C-alpha positions, 0 to 999 in steps of 0.5 A: 500500500503506497503512502497516498493510499494509506492517507485515504484509508486513515481518512475513512477510519477517522470517520468510523471511530468504532471500526478504527478502534477495532482495527487498531487493536488488531494491528497492535496484536498483529505487530506484537511478538510472542517470544521475547527479543534476546538481542542475539539474532543477526538482524539487519537494522530497519531503523536508524537514529541519526544525530547529525551534529552535537552542536546545540543552541539550547542548554536543556536541564536533562542534557549535557550536549552543550559540553560535548565536542561538535568538531570534526563531524561527518560531511554529507559526502562521508555520510553517503559513503557510510550509508552504502555499508551493507549494515544499512541495506534494510533500513526503512525509517530514519530519525534525524536529531542532534544537538539541534539538526537545523544548525547544520546549514546544509541539512538538506544535503544530509537528507539527500544522502539519507534518501539514497537508502534503497528501502527507506519509507519514512523520515523524521526530524526532531528540532527545538524550533528556535531557528524559525526562518531557517527551519521553514526554508529547509523544511520546505526543501526537504519535504519536496525531496521526500515527495519526489521519492514518495517518502513520508516526512514527519517533523517533531518539535520539543515543547516542555511547558508554557512560557517561562516553564519551557524557557527554564527547561531549555535554558534559553530566555524567549525559547517558548515564543520562538518554538511556538512561532515555528510550530504555528507556521507549520501547522497552519501551512502543513501542506507546504512543510510535511506530511505530519507534525507533532509536539513532544514534551519531556517530563522533568521535575521542573515541569511535572506540576504544569503539565495540565496547563501545557495539555490545555494549551496544546488542545486550544492550539490544536497541537498533537502532543506526546509525552515522555519521561526524561531518563538517563541517556549515555549518548548525550551524557545526561546520567551525571545530571539525573538528580537535577531533572528526574521525577524518580527522586521525589515521591510527590512528583513521581506520583504527579507524573503517574496520575498524569499518564493515567489521565492520558490513557483515557484522553488519547484517541490512538490505541498506540498512544493509549498503550504507550501511556499505559506502559509508562503508567505501569512503570511508575506504579509498580514496586519492581518496574517492568518495561511493557513497551516494545523497542526497535533497538533490541534487535532492529535499530542502530544509532549512527552519530555525527562522528561515525560512531555506532551504538545499539540504542542511545540510552544504554549502549556504549560505542561499538566502533567507528564506521568512519574509520573502520568502514566495516559496519556489518563487522562492528554491529554483528561482532560476537563481542558486541552481540553479547554486549547487546544481550547483556543490555537486554537482560540487565538494563531494558526493564529499567528503561522507560524511554518511549522508543517504538517497536513491537511489544510482546504479545502477553503485554498487549493482552494485559493492556486489552484486558485493562481496557475491557475492565476499565470500560466495564467499571465506567459503564457500571458507574454510568448505570449502563 
């Protein structure tokens, strides 16, 4: 099914809400897997996380990128050669981030090289939205490039609060106004910039008490907003700052986050969002947290940074090797030592991680979620006297 056909089907389903929900649940079941992923399988990655720069124009409380080295980063020409490595031959989706990707003045040239991947079907860019004029100019160019190849293009903006709350978290006075200005222009003229757009909020102890305000603001503005918990991330060296931003060290703030995610389960229209928020809610609720979310980086994802370093996931993986120097992506990714290391991560770290990476969840967890929905629906109907 091509991209235009998918949009037509989505349009039909939005007009038939009950049918849409049934199909979404069936798809969630279909896209789950019975056996847990061990990390030992030699699968070629289908998803690339591609931070194209460590340059950044914000000073976020949950990130240490401003103190990281952004010199000697790969050029578009180097990226083209790197992506010819067989390890990338089955990639269907690429997410470009940073740092701030639009600080790369030639970002469209990086995209041009990404679009040469033989099986790519979708491209996503995450930005803080500060550089309004540059983002609008470059996004129009990128969207035209994607349309010519029938590749879907999604852009996501970081927005962590209203007004000074966002400014505090991003460490830049006036950040909120800059970001909203960019978001509004793209929302109002989406046909010029992208196929889809959303807004992402990272929840920290600084903004957890103001999430209702942000949620209402997003509703008024018509933003499709997603929420995630701020977590330690090796690639951006945020582990040393964990106590500065995490809600897990404050019982009250953790409870506030838990109640907010519980609310999002009921508010969300998409089953996939409901499942995500249910999984995060469960993680916050249980004495021994367990990961119910799927994750492409267990066996289907690869991280390639602006230095040519390869990782499995960005959250927990160490650098596996440098494809820029070694020119052997397959050898690095599938080495016995590295596959054993990936298995160690899955066995010992994944259940402690609540990053909202996408991926196929386990069937048993999807069934638990569906039973949860059925029970909640029953009690709601009892309360209403249905």
